[in-house]
C-alpha beads as a LAMMPS data file, in Angstrom:
LAMMPS data file: protein, C-alpha beads

218 atoms
217 bonds

1 atom types
1 bond types

-500.0 500.0 xlo xhi
-500.0 500.0 ylo yhi
-500.0 500.0 zlo zhi

Masses

1 110.0

Atoms # bond

1 1 1 8.293 344.070 -278.773
2 1 1 6.755 345.075 -275.458
3 1 1 7.280 342.598 -272.611
4 1 1 3.844 343.056 -270.991
5 1 1 0.467 344.527 -272.019
6 1 1 0.501 348.285 -272.392
7 1 1 -3.140 348.979 -271.724
8 1 1 -2.881 348.200 -268.000
9 1 1 -0.364 350.952 -267.351
10 1 1 -1.770 353.789 -269.462
11 1 1 -4.325 355.133 -266.991
12 1 1 -1.915 355.445 -264.072
13 1 1 0.850 356.889 -266.222
14 1 1 -1.494 359.438 -267.821
15 1 1 -2.810 360.669 -264.467
16 1 1 0.669 360.769 -262.969
17 1 1 2.081 362.668 -265.916
18 1 1 -0.715 365.237 -265.930
19 1 1 -0.285 365.842 -262.199
20 1 1 3.502 366.034 -262.473
21 1 1 3.292 368.471 -265.367
22 1 1 0.928 370.742 -263.436
23 1 1 2.940 370.672 -260.225
24 1 1 6.194 371.054 -262.106
25 1 1 4.896 374.029 -264.061
26 1 1 3.752 375.777 -260.865
27 1 1 7.119 375.088 -259.244
28 1 1 9.108 376.515 -262.127
29 1 1 6.768 379.497 -262.404
30 1 1 7.457 380.195 -258.728
31 1 1 11.186 379.819 -259.279
32 1 1 10.976 382.362 -262.094
33 1 1 8.755 384.847 -260.231
34 1 1 5.660 383.617 -262.091
35 1 1 6.942 384.766 -265.462
36 1 1 4.714 382.968 -267.984
37 1 1 7.319 383.276 -270.696
38 1 1 9.860 381.339 -268.651
39 1 1 11.827 379.024 -270.887
40 1 1 11.837 376.309 -268.229
41 1 1 8.048 376.197 -268.027
42 1 1 7.658 376.158 -271.802
43 1 1 10.143 373.318 -272.182
44 1 1 8.623 371.325 -269.306
45 1 1 5.109 371.768 -270.703
46 1 1 6.252 370.836 -274.210
47 1 1 7.738 367.609 -272.852
48 1 1 4.599 366.848 -270.840
49 1 1 2.330 367.372 -273.833
50 1 1 4.522 365.151 -275.994
51 1 1 4.513 362.328 -273.450
52 1 1 0.744 362.603 -272.906
53 1 1 0.143 362.463 -276.653
54 1 1 2.321 359.374 -277.058
55 1 1 0.540 357.584 -274.212
56 1 1 -2.921 358.514 -275.516
57 1 1 -1.954 357.292 -278.990
58 1 1 -1.124 353.823 -277.673
59 1 1 -4.189 353.730 -275.441
60 1 1 -6.801 354.608 -278.028
61 1 1 -5.321 352.767 -280.993
62 1 1 -4.807 349.492 -279.110
63 1 1 -8.052 349.618 -277.125
64 1 1 -10.248 346.616 -277.822
65 1 1 -7.735 344.871 -280.089
66 1 1 -6.671 341.405 -278.990
67 1 1 -3.003 341.198 -278.104
68 1 1 -0.934 338.872 -280.284
69 1 1 -3.079 339.295 -283.399
70 1 1 -1.730 340.647 -286.682
71 1 1 -3.887 343.749 -286.342
72 1 1 -2.498 344.394 -282.849
73 1 1 1.091 344.106 -284.062
74 1 1 0.404 346.419 -287.018
75 1 1 -1.239 349.041 -284.812
76 1 1 1.574 348.727 -282.283
77 1 1 4.236 349.413 -284.926
78 1 1 2.280 352.434 -286.138
79 1 1 2.113 353.777 -282.575
80 1 1 5.833 353.143 -282.136
81 1 1 6.630 355.181 -285.241
82 1 1 4.412 358.105 -284.295
83 1 1 5.860 358.058 -280.782
84 1 1 9.399 358.043 -282.143
85 1 1 8.637 360.951 -284.478
86 1 1 7.199 362.957 -281.588
87 1 1 10.248 362.280 -279.412
88 1 1 12.528 363.336 -282.264
89 1 1 10.642 366.616 -282.660
90 1 1 10.781 367.181 -278.899
91 1 1 14.534 366.585 -278.790
92 1 1 15.092 369.010 -281.662
93 1 1 12.855 371.645 -280.068
94 1 1 14.260 371.405 -276.530
95 1 1 17.839 370.534 -277.470
96 1 1 20.584 370.062 -274.882
97 1 1 19.919 367.171 -272.512
98 1 1 17.023 365.974 -274.682
99 1 1 19.362 365.480 -277.656
100 1 1 21.794 363.589 -275.427
101 1 1 19.091 361.265 -274.091
102 1 1 17.682 360.775 -277.594
103 1 1 21.120 359.643 -278.753
104 1 1 21.299 357.197 -275.859
105 1 1 17.862 355.794 -276.682
106 1 1 18.961 355.298 -280.296
107 1 1 21.768 353.032 -279.085
108 1 1 19.413 350.680 -277.212
109 1 1 18.542 348.461 -280.183
110 1 1 18.531 345.391 -277.952
111 1 1 15.827 346.831 -275.662
112 1 1 13.545 349.152 -277.605
113 1 1 11.448 348.832 -280.773
114 1 1 13.239 349.506 -284.075
115 1 1 10.969 352.464 -284.794
116 1 1 12.408 354.353 -281.810
117 1 1 16.071 353.468 -282.273
118 1 1 16.081 354.038 -286.041
119 1 1 14.234 357.352 -285.898
120 1 1 16.253 358.806 -283.022
121 1 1 19.571 357.706 -284.548
122 1 1 19.283 360.834 -286.705
123 1 1 20.317 362.810 -283.624
124 1 1 23.813 361.305 -283.780
125 1 1 24.621 363.158 -286.983
126 1 1 22.106 365.992 -287.186
127 1 1 22.149 367.779 -283.854
128 1 1 20.746 371.329 -284.204
129 1 1 23.385 374.061 -284.421
130 1 1 23.270 377.386 -282.596
131 1 1 23.111 380.686 -284.451
132 1 1 26.446 382.505 -284.761
133 1 1 25.101 385.502 -282.841
134 1 1 24.238 383.216 -279.921
135 1 1 27.717 381.699 -280.132
136 1 1 29.311 385.148 -280.025
137 1 1 27.247 386.068 -276.982
138 1 1 28.125 382.829 -275.176
139 1 1 31.824 383.313 -275.921
140 1 1 31.742 386.877 -274.585
141 1 1 29.919 385.798 -271.413
142 1 1 32.443 383.013 -270.803
143 1 1 35.701 384.718 -271.771
144 1 1 34.886 388.399 -271.370
145 1 1 36.112 389.207 -274.880
146 1 1 34.705 389.371 -278.384
147 1 1 35.665 386.737 -280.948
148 1 1 37.507 389.399 -282.967
149 1 1 39.641 390.229 -279.933
150 1 1 40.991 386.681 -279.742
151 1 1 40.890 385.320 -283.288
152 1 1 42.126 386.747 -286.583
153 1 1 39.712 384.428 -288.365
154 1 1 36.717 382.462 -287.138
155 1 1 34.672 380.161 -289.356
156 1 1 31.030 380.912 -288.617
157 1 1 30.022 377.488 -289.946
158 1 1 30.667 374.814 -287.291
159 1 1 32.799 371.858 -288.325
160 1 1 31.045 369.710 -285.741
161 1 1 27.806 369.934 -283.767
162 1 1 26.998 367.822 -280.706
163 1 1 24.126 367.823 -278.232
164 1 1 25.706 370.250 -275.759
165 1 1 28.251 372.190 -277.824
166 1 1 29.595 372.886 -281.297
167 1 1 33.094 373.310 -282.733
168 1 1 34.428 376.077 -284.981
169 1 1 37.750 376.387 -286.802
170 1 1 39.642 379.576 -285.982
171 1 1 43.075 381.224 -286.017
172 1 1 44.563 382.791 -282.887
173 1 1 45.593 386.418 -283.208
174 1 1 48.488 386.073 -280.786
175 1 1 50.290 383.131 -282.426
176 1 1 48.606 382.702 -285.815
177 1 1 47.933 379.110 -284.735
178 1 1 44.950 377.284 -286.205
179 1 1 42.695 375.940 -283.465
180 1 1 39.366 374.222 -282.919
181 1 1 37.090 376.219 -280.624
182 1 1 34.424 374.284 -278.717
183 1 1 31.597 376.501 -277.502
184 1 1 28.667 375.338 -275.396
185 1 1 25.195 375.874 -276.804
186 1 1 23.489 378.893 -275.194
187 1 1 21.457 378.312 -272.023
188 1 1 22.507 374.667 -271.632
189 1 1 23.596 375.327 -268.062
190 1 1 20.541 377.377 -267.073
191 1 1 18.165 374.806 -268.556
192 1 1 19.825 371.786 -266.990
193 1 1 17.746 371.721 -263.766
194 1 1 14.432 371.756 -265.634
195 1 1 15.652 369.301 -268.252
196 1 1 16.976 366.773 -265.754
197 1 1 13.747 366.894 -263.713
198 1 1 11.724 366.439 -266.893
199 1 1 13.883 363.561 -268.094
200 1 1 13.402 361.762 -264.767
201 1 1 9.657 361.794 -265.420
202 1 1 10.204 360.482 -268.945
203 1 1 12.424 357.675 -267.702
204 1 1 9.768 356.585 -265.200
205 1 1 7.193 356.552 -267.998
206 1 1 9.536 354.548 -270.226
207 1 1 10.010 352.093 -267.369
208 1 1 6.237 351.545 -267.280
209 1 1 5.884 351.128 -271.041
210 1 1 9.118 349.217 -271.645
211 1 1 10.061 347.242 -268.490
212 1 1 13.522 346.341 -269.850
213 1 1 14.345 350.006 -270.468
214 1 1 16.335 350.923 -267.353
215 1 1 18.016 354.322 -267.042
216 1 1 17.187 355.169 -263.440
217 1 1 19.564 354.101 -260.700
218 1 1 17.958 351.705 -258.232

Bonds

1 1 1 2
2 1 2 3
3 1 3 4
4 1 4 5
5 1 5 6
6 1 6 7
7 1 7 8
8 1 8 9
9 1 9 10
10 1 10 11
11 1 11 12
12 1 12 13
13 1 13 14
14 1 14 15
15 1 15 16
16 1 16 17
17 1 17 18
18 1 18 19
19 1 19 20
20 1 20 21
21 1 21 22
22 1 22 23
23 1 23 24
24 1 24 25
25 1 25 26
26 1 26 27
27 1 27 28
28 1 28 29
29 1 29 30
30 1 30 31
31 1 31 32
32 1 32 33
33 1 33 34
34 1 34 35
35 1 35 36
36 1 36 37
37 1 37 38
38 1 38 39
39 1 39 40
40 1 40 41
41 1 41 42
42 1 42 43
43 1 43 44
44 1 44 45
45 1 45 46
46 1 46 47
47 1 47 48
48 1 48 49
49 1 49 50
50 1 50 51
51 1 51 52
52 1 52 53
53 1 53 54
54 1 54 55
55 1 55 56
56 1 56 57
57 1 57 58
58 1 58 59
59 1 59 60
60 1 60 61
61 1 61 62
62 1 62 63
63 1 63 64
64 1 64 65
65 1 65 66
66 1 66 67
67 1 67 68
68 1 68 69
69 1 69 70
70 1 70 71
71 1 71 72
72 1 72 73
73 1 73 74
74 1 74 75
75 1 75 76
76 1 76 77
77 1 77 78
78 1 78 79
79 1 79 80
80 1 80 81
81 1 81 82
82 1 82 83
83 1 83 84
84 1 84 85
85 1 85 86
86 1 86 87
87 1 87 88
88 1 88 89
89 1 89 90
90 1 90 91
91 1 91 92
92 1 92 93
93 1 93 94
94 1 94 95
95 1 95 96
96 1 96 97
97 1 97 98
98 1 98 99
99 1 99 100
100 1 100 101
101 1 101 102
102 1 102 103
103 1 103 104
104 1 104 105
105 1 105 106
106 1 106 107
107 1 107 108
108 1 108 109
109 1 109 110
110 1 110 111
111 1 111 112
112 1 112 113
113 1 113 114
114 1 114 115
115 1 115 116
116 1 116 117
117 1 117 118
118 1 118 119
119 1 119 120
120 1 120 121
121 1 121 122
122 1 122 123
123 1 123 124
124 1 124 125
125 1 125 126
126 1 126 127
127 1 127 128
128 1 128 129
129 1 129 130
130 1 130 131
131 1 131 132
132 1 132 133
133 1 133 134
134 1 134 135
135 1 135 136
136 1 136 137
137 1 137 138
138 1 138 139
139 1 139 140
140 1 140 141
141 1 141 142
142 1 142 143
143 1 143 144
144 1 144 145
145 1 145 146
146 1 146 147
147 1 147 148
148 1 148 149
149 1 149 150
150 1 150 151
151 1 151 152
152 1 152 153
153 1 153 154
154 1 154 155
155 1 155 156
156 1 156 157
157 1 157 158
158 1 158 159
159 1 159 160
160 1 160 161
161 1 161 162
162 1 162 163
163 1 163 164
164 1 164 165
165 1 165 166
166 1 166 167
167 1 167 168
168 1 168 169
169 1 169 170
170 1 170 171
171 1 171 172
172 1 172 173
173 1 173 174
174 1 174 175
175 1 175 176
176 1 176 177
177 1 177 178
178 1 178 179
179 1 179 180
180 1 180 181
181 1 181 182
182 1 182 183
183 1 183 184
184 1 184 185
185 1 185 186
186 1 186 187
187 1 187 188
188 1 188 189
189 1 189 190
190 1 190 191
191 1 191 192
192 1 192 193
193 1 193 194
194 1 194 195
195 1 195 196
196 1 196 197
197 1 197 198
198 1 198 199
199 1 199 200
200 1 200 201
201 1 201 202
202 1 202 203
203 1 203 204
204 1 204 205
205 1 205 206
206 1 206 207
207 1 207 208
208 1 208 209
209 1 209 210
210 1 210 211
211 1 211 212
212 1 212 213
213 1 213 214
214 1 214 215
215 1 215 216
216 1 216 217
217 1 217 218
């Protein structure tokens, strides 16, 4: 349950988010020589749209309903669920840091509504996996060799997938030893600056909506 009325904070958060999204998009366009197809801009905008939609959902569906009534509580739970579903879709679309933060949110049962923690708990066991061709490319960029140069066998199906990397079973050519190969998801490093900046905005929004939800260092 929220610790203070939501309606009072929606207007300021909405304006702040819209401004931050616009400024952030211009900044990242500049950083990428104004390339409109920049992944950073797309991911930042996607996050901004998701947050704006969640905020608007609460604002319009709770407007005019007396707090503490059964109708208010019902509408609130519905907003929670839609918000959680949108955050889950965002985490799956953006991956990387977003998956990691989603997993952390899922563990905060003592602070956040059940709809958020239950929905986002899916990310603990169903993190998106990277395509094998992307994995091969990442391995080559990191090691300077092809998978076939190092391994006599390499299972293309990962035996484990986490937010930032996935693990494959393989056999070393040199020793015939069976090993587990952990390979970082493509573009995690290059996306980190945009993702961290975006997550800081999300945390500030969460702080407004859920006062007990503290991720930022004071």
